[in-house]
C-alpha positions as CSV (number, residue, x, y, z in Angstrom):
1,M,-50.7,-70.6,88.4
2,S,-51.8,-68.4,91.8
3,I,-50.3,-65.3,92.8
4,T,-48.5,-67.1,95.9
5,D,-47.3,-69.6,93.5
6,T,-45.7,-67.5,91.3
7,D,-42.0,-67.3,91.1
8,W,-41.4,-63.9,91.6
9,K,-38.0,-62.3,91.0
10,S,-38.1,-59.2,93.2
11,L,-41.1,-59.6,95.7
12,E,-41.8,-62.1,98.4
13,V,-45.8,-63.2,98.7
14,E,-47.5,-64.5,101.4
15,Q,-51.1,-65.2,102.2
16,Q,-52.8,-65.0,105.2
17,G,-56.1,-65.6,105.2
18,P,-57.6,-62.7,103.4
19,V,-54.8,-60.5,103.7
20,L,-52.1,-60.7,100.9
21,R,-48.7,-59.6,102.4
22,V,-46.5,-58.2,99.5
23,W,-43.0,-57.5,100.1
24,L,-40.5,-55.6,98.2
25,N,-37.9,-58.2,98.4
26,R,-34.3,-56.5,97.2
27,P,-32.8,-55.8,101.1
28,E,-29.1,-56.1,99.8
29,R,-30.1,-53.0,97.6
30,L,-32.8,-51.2,100.1
31,N,-35.5,-52.1,97.9
32,A,-34.4,-50.4,94.9
33,I,-36.7,-50.6,91.9
34,S,-36.1,-52.5,89.1
35,P,-37.8,-53.0,85.7
36,V,-38.6,-56.3,87.0
37,M,-39.8,-55.1,89.9
38,L,-42.1,-52.4,88.0
39,M,-43.3,-55.5,85.6
40,E,-43.9,-57.8,88.5
41,I,-46.1,-54.8,90.8
42,G,-48.1,-54.4,87.5
43,D,-48.6,-58.4,87.1
44,L,-49.4,-58.6,90.9
45,F,-51.7,-56.3,91.4
46,S,-53.9,-56.5,88.1
47,A,-54.3,-60.4,89.1
48,L,-55.9,-59.4,92.3
49,E,-58.8,-58.2,89.8
50,R,-60.0,-61.9,89.8
51,D,-58.8,-63.3,93.5
52,F,-62.2,-62.9,95.6
53,D,-60.5,-64.3,98.6
54,T,-58.3,-61.8,99.0
55,R,-59.9,-58.9,101.0
56,V,-56.9,-56.6,101.7
57,V,-53.3,-56.6,100.6
58,V,-50.6,-55.2,102.6
59,L,-47.5,-53.6,100.5
60,G,-43.8,-53.7,102.8
61,G,-40.3,-53.9,102.1
62,R,-37.8,-56.2,103.4
63,G,-34.5,-54.8,105.4
64,R,-34.0,-51.7,106.3
65,C,-36.1,-49.2,104.6
66,F,-39.5,-49.3,102.1
67,S,-37.5,-48.5,99.2
68,A,-34.8,-46.5,98.6
69,G,-36.1,-45.5,95.0
70,A,-34.9,-46.5,91.5
71,D,-31.8,-48.8,90.7
72,R,-29.5,-45.7,89.6
73,K,-26.5,-47.8,89.8
74,G,-28.4,-50.5,87.1
75,P,-29.5,-53.6,88.1
76,E,-28.3,-57.3,88.0
77,P,-29.1,-58.9,84.7
78,E,-32.0,-61.0,86.5
79,Q,-33.5,-57.8,87.4
80,Q,-33.6,-56.4,83.7
81,I,-36.1,-57.4,81.3
82,P,-35.4,-57.8,77.6
83,S,-34.5,-55.1,75.2
84,P,-37.2,-53.9,72.8
85,R,-37.4,-55.0,69.5
86,S,-39.1,-51.7,68.2
87,D,-39.9,-48.0,69.0
88,R,-43.2,-49.1,69.8
89,E,-42.1,-52.0,72.0
90,R,-39.7,-49.1,73.4
91,R,-42.4,-47.0,74.4
92,W,-44.8,-49.7,76.2
93,L,-41.9,-50.4,78.2
94,D,-41.2,-46.3,79.1
95,Q,-44.5,-46.9,80.6
96,V,-44.1,-50.0,83.0
97,G,-43.4,-47.5,85.8
98,R,-46.8,-46.0,85.3
99,R,-48.5,-49.1,84.7
100,A,-47.3,-50.6,88.2
101,C,-48.6,-47.4,89.9
102,Q,-51.6,-47.0,88.4
103,A,-51.7,-51.1,89.1
104,I,-51.7,-50.7,92.9
105,E,-54.4,-47.8,92.5
106,D,-56.9,-49.5,90.3
107,C,-56.6,-52.8,92.5
108,D,-60.3,-53.6,93.4
109,V,-58.6,-55.0,96.6
110,V,-57.9,-52.4,99.6
111,T,-54.3,-51.5,99.9
112,V,-52.5,-50.9,102.8
113,A,-48.5,-49.8,102.3
114,R,-46.3,-50.2,105.7
115,V,-43.6,-48.2,105.4
116,H,-40.7,-47.9,107.6
117,S,-37.4,-45.8,107.4
118,H,-37.1,-44.8,103.3
119,A,-39.6,-44.2,100.6
120,V,-37.6,-42.9,98.3
121,G,-39.0,-41.5,94.6
122,G,-40.7,-44.9,93.0
123,G,-40.8,-46.1,96.4
124,C,-42.9,-43.0,97.7
125,C,-45.0,-43.3,94.3
126,F,-45.9,-47.1,95.3
127,A,-46.8,-45.9,98.8
128,M,-49.1,-42.5,97.8
129,A,-50.9,-45.2,95.7
130,C,-52.5,-47.4,98.1
131,D,-55.4,-46.4,99.8
132,F,-54.1,-46.2,103.1
133,R,-50.6,-45.7,104.8
134,I,-49.3,-46.7,107.8
135,G,-45.6,-45.5,108.7
136,S,-42.9,-45.7,111.5
137,E,-41.8,-43.1,113.7
138,D,-38.2,-43.0,111.2
139,A,-39.9,-43.2,108.4
140,S,-39.4,-40.3,105.8
141,L,-40.8,-39.7,102.3
142,L,-38.6,-37.7,99.3
143,V,-39.4,-37.2,96.1
144,P,-35.6,-36.0,94.6
145,E,-36.2,-36.4,90.8
146,V,-36.3,-32.3,90.3
147,D,-32.6,-32.4,91.9
148,L,-31.7,-35.8,89.9
149,G,-32.8,-33.6,86.3
150,I,-36.0,-35.0,85.9
151,P,-39.6,-34.9,86.5
152,L,-41.5,-36.7,88.7
153,T,-43.4,-38.7,86.0
154,W,-45.5,-42.7,86.5
155,G,-48.7,-40.4,86.9
156,A,-47.5,-39.9,90.5
157,T,-48.0,-36.3,90.0
158,S,-51.7,-36.1,89.6
159,R,-51.8,-38.5,92.7
160,L,-49.7,-36.4,94.9
161,I,-52.1,-33.3,94.4
162,H,-55.0,-35.2,95.0
163,E,-54.0,-36.8,97.9
164,I,-52.1,-34.0,99.9
165,G,-53.3,-30.9,97.7
166,A,-51.3,-28.7,95.4
167,A,-49.3,-26.3,97.8
168,H,-47.8,-29.5,99.8
169,A,-47.3,-31.2,96.4
170,R,-45.4,-28.0,94.8
171,E,-43.1,-28.2,98.0
172,V,-42.7,-31.9,98.0
173,L,-42.0,-32.4,94.2
174,M,-39.9,-28.8,93.7
175,M,-38.0,-28.6,97.3
176,C,-37.2,-32.6,97.0
177,E,-36.8,-32.0,101.2
178,R,-37.0,-35.4,103.1
179,I,-40.7,-35.2,104.7
180,P,-40.5,-36.7,108.1
181,S,-43.2,-38.8,109.5
182,A,-44.6,-36.2,111.3
183,K,-45.0,-33.5,108.4
184,A,-46.2,-36.5,106.2
185,L,-49.3,-37.7,108.6
186,A,-50.4,-33.6,108.9
187,W,-50.1,-33.5,105.2
188,G,-52.3,-37.2,104.8
189,M,-49.1,-39.1,103.1
190,L,-49.6,-41.3,106.2
191,H,-52.7,-41.9,107.6
192,E,-51.2,-43.7,111.0
193,V,-47.7,-43.1,112.6
194,V,-46.7,-45.3,115.4
195,S,-43.2,-46.4,117.0
196,A,-41.3,-48.8,114.7
197,E,-42.1,-51.4,117.5
198,E,-45.6,-50.9,117.0
199,L,-45.9,-50.9,113.0
200,D,-46.6,-54.3,112.4
201,A,-49.4,-54.1,115.2
202,A,-50.6,-51.1,113.8
203,V,-50.5,-52.5,110.3
204,D,-52.6,-55.5,111.4
205,G,-55.3,-53.1,113.1
206,W,-56.0,-51.6,109.9
207,T,-56.1,-54.7,108.1
208,E,-58.4,-56.7,110.5
209,K,-60.7,-53.5,110.8
210,L,-61.3,-53.3,106.7
211,V,-61.9,-57.0,106.5
212,S,-64.4,-56.9,109.4
213,K,-66.3,-54.3,106.9
214,P,-69.1,-55.5,104.7
215,E,-67.1,-56.7,101.9
216,L,-69.4,-55.9,98.8
217,A,-69.7,-52.3,100.7
218,I,-66.0,-51.9,100.8
219,Y,-65.3,-53.0,97.1
220,M,-68.2,-50.7,95.9
221,T,-67.2,-47.7,98.4
222,K,-63.6,-47.9,96.7
223,T,-65.0,-47.8,93.2
224,Q,-67.0,-44.5,94.2
225,L,-63.9,-43.2,95.5
226,R,-61.8,-43.7,92.7
227,G,-64.6,-42.4,90.4
228,Y,-65.2,-39.4,92.0
229,A,-61.3,-38.5,92.0
230,R,-61.2,-38.5,88.2
231,R,-64.9,-36.8,87.5
232,D,-63.1,-33.0,86.7
233,A,-60.6,-35.0,84.4
234,L,-61.0,-34.3,80.4
235,G,-57.8,-36.2,79.8
236,D,-55.1,-38.0,81.4
237,A,-51.9,-36.2,81.0
238,S,-49.8,-38.9,82.5
239,E,-50.2,-40.8,79.3
240,T,-47.0,-39.3,78.2
241,D,-44.9,-39.4,81.2
242,G,-42.9,-42.2,79.9
243,D,-42.2,-39.9,76.5
244,M,-40.9,-37.7,79.1
245,L,-38.9,-39.6,81.1
246,Q,-37.0,-40.7,78.4
247,R,-36.3,-37.3,77.1
248,A,-35.4,-36.3,80.5
249,M,-33.4,-39.1,81.4
250,T,-31.2,-38.0,78.2
251,S,-30.7,-34.5,78.9
252,N,-27.9,-32.8,80.1
253,D,-29.1,-32.2,83.3
254,A,-29.8,-35.6,84.2
255,A,-26.5,-37.0,82.5
256,G,-24.4,-39.4,84.9
257,R,-27.4,-39.5,87.1
258,F,-28.2,-42.5,86.1
259,S,-27.0,-45.9,84.8
260,L,-29.1,-46.5,81.5
261,P,-29.5,-49.8,79.4
262,K,-27.7,-49.5,76.2
263,K,-29.8,-49.3,73.0
């Protein structure tokens, strides 16, 4: 079954020639991130490895914002995934967020984030995992994890350092303050900022330019950039992000801030 024929529960997918538009599609919850959404993001972007007709993927959010972050109220039953049957399965599920962001970053197809209004927590992680990020003037990015009593995981800390530098990443992660579009542009969290009315046209402009480039050269260049970004790494500390998140969410600092599934 093709990506566009799949019955996605939290995403909406549109194929427009060589451009695939992927929408976070929980507008009634401000596209809050559910376990199903994480699983579907990972599955979709991983599947693009063998989709040779798609040249660019645009990731956006339906409704009032890109994404309000984790669904802290607890998602409805259809947005849950089955309870783990073993400790090994639980550990695998604890890494589902990391795998989703890694799938976006490792996607062989060039990715463009269409960011409007809020991109909070995991939503910010999704955007930062994309190759290019185009935002509206009302866009703001926020990583509130420390204020919620947990560290940023999903492998996103190293990605943020690589994209915007350690000094800016330290401010984003520790101060937990909203980064408005102008500052996000200056720091490299966004590549272009336009008015809300011009956002779709700006995204289309980027996709058209990318599609017009020689296909193999673009693919190889993305592979080069990904490889050089990791050249100094002796190991990947984010392998234990799921363990760290699980421990932090059961700490006294995080108590009452999340609705956790029962074991």
